[in-house]
C-alpha positions in Angstrom: 118.2 153.5 150.4 118.6 153.6 146.7 115.1 153.2 145.5 116.2 152.7 141.8 118.6 149.9 142.9 115.8 148.3 144.9 113.4 148.4 141.9 116.1 147.0 139.6 116.9 144.1 142.0 113.2 143.5 142.6 112.6 143.3 138.8 115.4 140.8 138.5 113.9 138.8 141.4 110.5 138.9 139.6 112.1 137.0 136.6 112.3 133.2 137.0 115.6 133.0 135.2 118.5 133.8 137.6 116.1 134.3 140.6 118.4 132.6 143.1 121.2 135.0 142.4 118.9 138.0 142.3 117.5 137.1 145.7 121.1 137.0 147.2 121.8 140.4 145.7 118.6 142.0 146.9 119.2 140.5 150.4 122.6 142.1 150.6 121.2 145.4 149.3 118.6 145.3 152.1 121.2 144.4 154.8 120.3 140.7 155.2 122.2 137.4 154.8 119.5 135.7 152.7 116.1 136.3 151.1 113.3 133.8 150.8 110.0 134.0 149.0 107.0 131.9 149.9 103.7 131.6 148.1 100.5 130.2 149.7 99.1 127.2 147.8 95.3 127.4 148.1 94.9 123.6 147.4 97.4 122.5 150.1 96.6 125.5 152.4 100.3 126.0 153.2 103.2 128.2 152.1 105.6 126.8 149.5 109.0 128.2 148.4 108.7 130.3 145.2 109.9 128.7 142.0 113.6 129.3 141.3 114.6 129.5 145.0 115.7 126.7 147.4 112.7 124.4 147.8 113.7 123.2 151.3 114.3 124.9 154.6 115.7 123.4 157.8 112.2 123.3 159.3 111.5 122.9 163.0 108.9 124.4 165.3 110.3 128.0 164.9 109.5 127.9 161.2 106.1 126.4 161.8 105.2 129.2 164.2 106.8 131.9 162.1 104.9 130.9 158.9 101.6 130.5 160.8 102.0 134.2 161.9 102.8 135.1 158.3 99.3 134.0 157.3 98.2 137.4 158.6 99.1 140.3 156.3 101.7 142.6 157.7 105.2 142.7 159.2 106.4 139.7 161.3 109.7 139.1 163.3 111.1 136.0 164.9 114.0 133.5 165.2 114.2 130.6 162.9 116.7 127.8 162.1 118.9 128.9 159.2 121.0 128.0 157.3 120.8 124.6 159.1 118.9 123.2 162.0 121.7 123.9 164.6 121.9 127.6 163.6 119.5 130.4 164.6 119.0 133.8 163.0 116.6 136.7 163.1 113.8 136.7 160.5 111.9 139.7 159.3 109.0 139.0 157.0 106.4 141.0 155.2 103.3 139.1 154.1 100.6 140.3 151.7 97.0 139.8 151.5 97.6 137.8 148.2 99.5 135.1 150.1 103.1 136.2 149.4 105.8 136.2 152.2 108.9 138.3 151.6 111.4 137.0 154.3 114.9 138.5 155.1 117.1 136.3 157.2 120.1 137.3 159.3 122.0 140.6 159.2 120.4 143.8 160.1 117.8 144.2 157.5 115.6 147.2 156.9 112.4 146.8 154.9 112.2 150.5 154.0 110.1 150.9 150.9 109.9 147.1 150.2 106.2 147.2 151.1 105.5 149.8 148.4 108.2 148.9 145.8 108.9 145.2 145.9 105.9 143.5 147.3 103.3 144.5 144.6 105.8 143.7 141.8 106.8 140.3 143.2 103.2 139.4 144.0 102.1 140.1 140.4 105.1 138.3 138.9 104.7 135.2 141.1 100.9 135.1 140.5 101.6 135.3 136.8 104.2 132.5 137.2 101.8 130.4 139.2 99.0 131.0 136.7 101.3 130.1 133.8 102.6 127.0 135.7 99.0 126.0 136.4 98.2 126.5 132.7 101.2 124.4 131.7 100.2 121.8 134.3 96.7 121.7 132.8 98.2 121.4 129.3 100.5 118.6 130.4 97.6 116.9 132.1 95.5 117.4 129.0 98.3 115.8 126.9 98.6 112.9 129.3 94.8 112.5 129.3 94.8 112.7 125.5 97.6 110.0 125.4 95.6 107.9 127.9 92.5 108.4 125.9 94.3 107.4 122.7 95.7 104.4 124.4 92.3 103.5 125.8 90.7 104.0 122.4 93.4 101.7 120.9 92.9 99.2 123.7 89.1 99.4 123.3 89.4 98.9 119.5 91.7 95.9 120.1 89.3 94.6 122.7 86.3 95.1 120.4 88.2 93.3 117.6 89.0 90.5 120.0 85.4 90.3 121.2 84.2 90.2 117.6 86.7 87.5 116.8 85.7 85.6 120.0 82.1 86.1 119.2 82.6 84.8 115.6 84.6 81.9 117.0 81.9 81.2 119.6 79.2 81.3 116.9 81.3 78.9 114.7 81.9 76.5 117.7 78.2 76.7 118.6 77.3 75.9 115.0 79.8 73.0 115.0 78.5 71.8 118.3 74.9 72.0 117.1 75.9 70.1 113.9 77.8 67.6 116.0 74.9 67.1 118.4 72.6 66.7 115.5 74.9 64.2 113.9 75.2 62.2 117.2 71.4 62.2 117.6 71.0 60.9 114.0 73.7 58.4 114.7 72.0 57.1 117.8 68.8 56.7 115.8 70.8 54.9 113.1 72.5 52.7 115.7 69.2 51.6 117.1 67.9 50.9 113.6 71.1 49.0 112.5 71.2 46.9 115.7 67.6 46.0 115.3 68.0 45.0 111.7 70.1 41.8 112.3 68.2 41.1 115.5 64.9 40.9 113.7 65.7 38.0 111.4 67.5 36.2 114.3 64.4 36.3 116.5 62.2 35.3 113.5 64.5 32.4 112.7 64.4 31.2 116.3 60.6 31.4 116.4 60.4 29.2 113.2 62.9 26.7 114.7 60.8 26.4 117.9 57.7 25.8 115.7 59.2 23.3 113.2 61.9 21.6 115.2 65.5 20.6 114.1 64.2 18.1 111.5 62.5 20.7 109.3 63.7 21.2 105.7 64.5 24.8 106.4 66.7 24.1 109.4 70.0 24.7 107.7 68.8 27.8 106.0 67.6 29.2 109.3 70.9 28.5 110.9 72.6 30.3 108.0 70.4 33.3 108.6 71.2 33.4 112.3 74.9 33.0 111.7 75.0 35.7 109.0 73.1 38.2 111.0 75.1 37.5 114.2 78.3 38.1 112.3 76.9 41.3 110.9 76.0 42.4 114.4 79.5 41.6 115.6 81.0 43.7 112.8 78.8 46.7 113.8 80.0 46.5 117.4 83.6 45.9 116.3 83.5 49.1 114.2 82.2 51.1 117.1 84.9 49.8 119.4 87.7 50.4 116.8 86.7 54.0 116.4 86.6 54.5 120.2 90.0 52.8 120.6 91.6 54.8 117.8 90.2 58.1 119.1 91.8 57.4 122.5 95.1 56.2 120.9 94.6 52.7 122.2 95.1 50.7 119.0 98.5 49.2 118.4 99.2 48.1 114.8 101.2 44.9 114.3 103.1 46.2 111.2 105.2 43.8 109.1 106.4 43.9 105.5 103.4 42.6 103.4 102.4 42.4 99.8 99.9 45.1 99.0 98.4 42.7 96.4 97.5 40.2 99.2 95.6 42.7 101.3 93.7 43.9 98.2 92.8 40.4 97.0 91.6 39.3 100.5 89.4 42.4 100.6 88.0 41.5 97.1 87.3 38.0 98.2 85.4 39.3 101.3 83.1 41.6 99.3 82.6 39.2 96.3 79.3 37.8 97.6 77.9 41.4 98.0 79.2 42.4 94.6 77.7 39.4 92.9 74.3 39.8 94.7 74.1 43.4 93.3 75.3 42.1 89.8 78.2 44.6 89.8 81.2 44.3 87.5 84.3 44.4 89.6 87.7 44.8 87.9 91.1 44.7 89.6 94.2 46.1 87.9 97.4 45.3 89.8 101.1 46.1 88.8 103.3 43.2 87.7 106.0 44.1 90.2 105.6 43.3 93.9 104.7 46.3 96.0 105.7 45.9 99.7 104.2 48.1 102.4 104.9 48.1 106.2 101.4 47.4 107.5 99.1 45.5 109.8 97.7 43.0 107.3 94.4 42.6 109.1 93.8 46.3 109.5 94.9 47.1 105.9 92.5 44.4 104.6 89.8 46.0 106.8 90.4 49.4 105.1 90.1 48.0 101.5 87.1 45.8 102.5 85.3 48.9 103.9 85.9 50.9 100.8 84.8 48.1 98.5 81.7 47.4 100.6 80.7 51.1 100.4 81.3 51.0 96.6 79.0 48.0 96.3 76.3 49.3 98.6 76.1 52.7 97.1 76.1 51.7 93.5 72.9 50.8 91.8 72.5 47.2 90.7 74.6 46.3 87.6 77.1 49.0 88.3 80.9 49.1 87.9 83.6 49.0 90.5 87.3 49.4 89.5 90.4 48.9 91.7 93.7 50.0 90.4 97.2 50.5 91.8 99.8 53.1 90.7 103.3 53.8 92.0 105.0 57.2 92.3 108.5 57.0 93.7 108.3 55.7 97.3 104.5 56.0 97.4 101.8 53.6 96.2 98.2 54.8 95.4 95.2 52.5 95.5 92.2 53.8 93.6 88.7 52.5 94.3 86.2 53.9 91.7 82.5 53.2 91.3 79.6 54.3 89.1 77.4 54.8 92.1 75.3 57.6 93.7 78.3 59.9 94.0 78.9 62.5 96.7 77.7 66.1 96.9 80.6 68.6 96.6 79.9 70.2 99.9 80.1 66.8 101.5 83.5 65.9 100.2 85.4 67.7 103.0 83.2 66.1 105.6 82.7 62.6 104.4 85.4 61.3 106.7 83.9 63.0 109.8 82.6 60.8 112.6 78.9 60.0 112.3 78.7 61.8 108.9 76.6 60.4 106.1 75.1 61.9 103.0 71.3 62.4 103.2 69.5 59.1 102.8 65.9 58.0 102.5 64.0 56.9 105.7 64.1 53.3 104.5 67.9 53.2 104.9 68.1 50.3 102.6 71.9 50.6 102.4 72.4 50.7 106.2 75.6 51.6 108.0 76.5 53.7 111.0 78.4 56.5 109.3 81.7 55.6 111.1 83.3 53.4 108.4 85.1 56.1 106.5 86.3 57.7 109.8 87.7 54.4 110.8 89.4 54.0 107.3 91.0 57.5 107.5 92.3 56.9 111.0 93.7 53.5 110.2 95.4 54.9 107.1 96.9 57.7 109.2 98.3 55.1 111.7 100.1 53.5 108.7 101.6 56.9 107.7 99.4 57.3 104.7 96.5 59.4 103.6 93.1 59.1 101.9 91.2 61.4 99.5 87.7 61.4 98.3 86.7 62.6 94.8 83.3 62.9 93.0 81.8 65.0 90.3 78.5 65.2 92.1 75.4 63.2 92.8 74.8 60.4 90.4 78.4 60.6 88.9 80.1 58.0 91.0 83.0 58.4 93.4 86.6 57.6 93.8 88.7 57.0 97.0 92.5 57.2 96.7 94.6 55.6 99.5 98.3 56.6 99.5 100.8 54.5 101.5 104.6 54.6 101.8 106.5 51.8 100.2 109.0 50.0 102.4 112.4 48.5 101.4 112.1 45.8 104.1 111.9 42.2 102.9 108.9 39.9 103.4 109.0 37.6 106.4 108.5 33.8 106.0 104.8 32.8 106.3 104.0 30.8 109.4 101.9 27.7 109.2 98.4 27.9 110.6 98.1 25.7 113.7 95.6 22.8 113.4 92.3 22.9 115.2 92.3 21.4 118.7 91.2 17.9 119.4 89.5 17.1 122.6 91.8 14.5 124.1 89.4 14.1 127.1 90.2 17.7 128.3 88.3 19.0 131.3 87.1 22.5 130.9 85.4 24.7 133.6 83.3 27.6 132.3 82.7 30.5 134.9 80.1 32.8 133.3 77.2 34.6 135.0 75.2 34.8 131.8 73.4 31.5 131.9 72.5 31.3 128.2 76.0 32.2 127.2 77.5 29.7 129.6 75.3 26.8 128.5 75.8 27.5 124.8 79.5 27.6 125.2 79.6 24.5 127.3 77.4 22.6 124.8 79.6 23.7 122.0 82.7 22.3 123.8 80.9 19.1 124.7 80.0 18.6 121.0 83.8 18.9 120.3 84.5 16.1 122.8 85.4 18.1 126.0 84.2 17.4 129.5 82.7 20.6 130.8 81.4 22.0 134.1 79.7 25.4 134.5 79.7 27.9 137.4 77.7 31.2 137.6 80.0 33.3 139.8 83.5 33.5 141.1 83.1 31.8 144.4 81.1 28.9 142.9 83.7 28.7 140.2 86.6 28.4 142.7 84.7 25.6 144.6 84.0 23.8 141.3 87.7 24.1 140.3 88.9 22.4 143.5 86.4 19.6 143.0 86.6 19.2 139.2 90.3 20.0 138.8 90.0 21.3 135.2 92.9 21.5 132.9 91.5 24.8 131.4 89.3 27.4 133.0 87.3 29.9 130.9 86.6 32.9 133.1 84.3 35.8 132.3 85.8 39.1 133.4 82.6 40.8 134.6 81.6 38.3 137.3 79.5 39.1 140.3 81.0 38.9 143.9 84.5 38.3 142.5 85.5 39.7 139.2 87.5 37.6 136.7 90.8 39.1 137.6 90.4 38.1 141.3 89.3 34.6 140.2 92.4 34.3 138.0 94.6 35.2 140.9 93.0 32.7 143.2 93.3 29.9 140.6 97.0 30.7 140.1 97.5 29.9 143.8 95.1 27.0 144.2 95.5 25.2 140.8 98.9 26.3 139.5 98.8 23.7 136.8 95.5 24.8 135.2 95.4 27.2 132.2 93.2 30.2 132.6 91.5 31.9 129.7 89.7 35.3 129.9 86.3 35.8 128.2 85.6 39.5 127.8 83.5 42.0 125.9 86.5 44.5 126.2 88.9 44.1 123.3 91.3 47.0 123.8 95.1 46.5 124.3 94.9 48.0 127.8 92.4 45.3 128.8 94.5 42.5 127.3 97.6 43.8 129.1 95.7 43.9 132.4 94.4 40.4 131.8 97.9 39.0 131.2 99.1 40.8 134.2 96.4 39.2 136.3 97.5 35.8 135.4 95.4 34.9 132.3 97.2 32.6 129.8 95.0 33.8 126.9 92.4 36.6 126.3 89.4 36.0 124.0 86.9 38.8 123.0 83.2 38.0 122.9 81.5 36.7 120.8 83.7 33.7 121.0 84.2 31.9 117.7 84.6 28.2 117.9 87.7 28.0 115.7 89.5 30.7 117.8 88.6 28.9 121.0 89.7 25.5 119.7 93.0 27.0 118.5 93.7 28.5 121.9 92.8 25.2 123.6 95.1 23.3 121.2 98.0 25.6 121.9 97.5 25.1 125.6 97.4 21.3 125.1 100.8 21.4 123.3 102.2 23.8 125.9 101.2 21.4 128.7 102.7 18.4 126.9 106.0 20.2 126.4 106.2 20.9 130.1 
């Protein structure tokens, strides 16, 4: 055997580049058909094909048995499947103590000096390759770990930033919630105070009336006190309900082309008694040309009344209030200025918030619930406009600017106000579970010439209706046993000719719609004003006559 040739081919086989071809040449040199090298993997505990050589063998039990025997150092012979599972060939292997298997397949091989010449060289080369590959694997793993660490660091930084933002947002929301809770607590305290204010003179006036009787000289004055304070109480409740309905999107504006001048002048007339009582000077500057806006006349007047009332209340006696109107293109601006207490600069951005009021003394001489400006802003927004508050600070007065879009639509013809109802011997049945409310309403109608019966619940009301055969039935919605909706349905079946009117403490559009759907001909919100009730009764009298 040419030892030099064997060493040359072994050296070529020891190099990874071209190892497959070198294995074939060395196999032929040693008289075999093929040469395979296996290296034992200590982690897997199995022999694996050396790098650069075929990585798969046909397998089968012969190979399993042959490689198991190769775990012992030395020379091993056997038959294995090669080059495919159907073929069998002789195998001659030499295994080293370092876990290298040098296998010659087929032919008539002779190991000769392979043990001395090839095996040490190949073992050293493959161990070096494995060590290098392991180092490269560790390097690759280190790079992957480094990338993972960098990605994780970036993710952690982003998470930390998100947490810091979330924490900041949480702190801000907590502060807002605390401020809101505090504002609500203060509002509830104010609400109790403001509701007791009108109730106190009402109770006092009633006590005096009981002591003096209706013939006393102060009778009319006491009645005026009761009437004024009851109306004030009604306005407080209406403001609360308006804010609630607007917040839930339940207010529907009845917008028509109207003169802005009329809404302003009606508001001025409404606040004139308060202005005069405070000895204020009120000046109104209106443009000569007509300015028409598409608005709900009642709600827009309510807006200006609220602004003027605030100006009068929060201006010291003998102050100035100025109302002016300016036009810029398709927008009209209404300015309400006063020489009053002014607004702190840090309050300007919050003055329209719900329940928000500037700090006041405990005597709360000016009163108010802190919802008026919230209501104003939301009503203006429903009209497609905006409102802005200005002030140079405490003691320097304030200015509110309302901006509204001008419409090109023409004014509608004014409709005549229907006359108040006359009794015409009308029979009215009142179904109301509040005894005092029922008796007062019945007595009011009797004084207007109506014949009235009273029932305290739905079942009693139906029985009275069949006996009394009223032309109009006034039904409270919140009745015991049968609610007002059920009573209206029964009346529709039993007395189809009678008119049915709902009396309710709920004034939202959804309640009105439900009432009309239940069969009510009209829907009145408590407290019931006599003029409104008589107007409804009069319209029903006319409707009945037309039929």
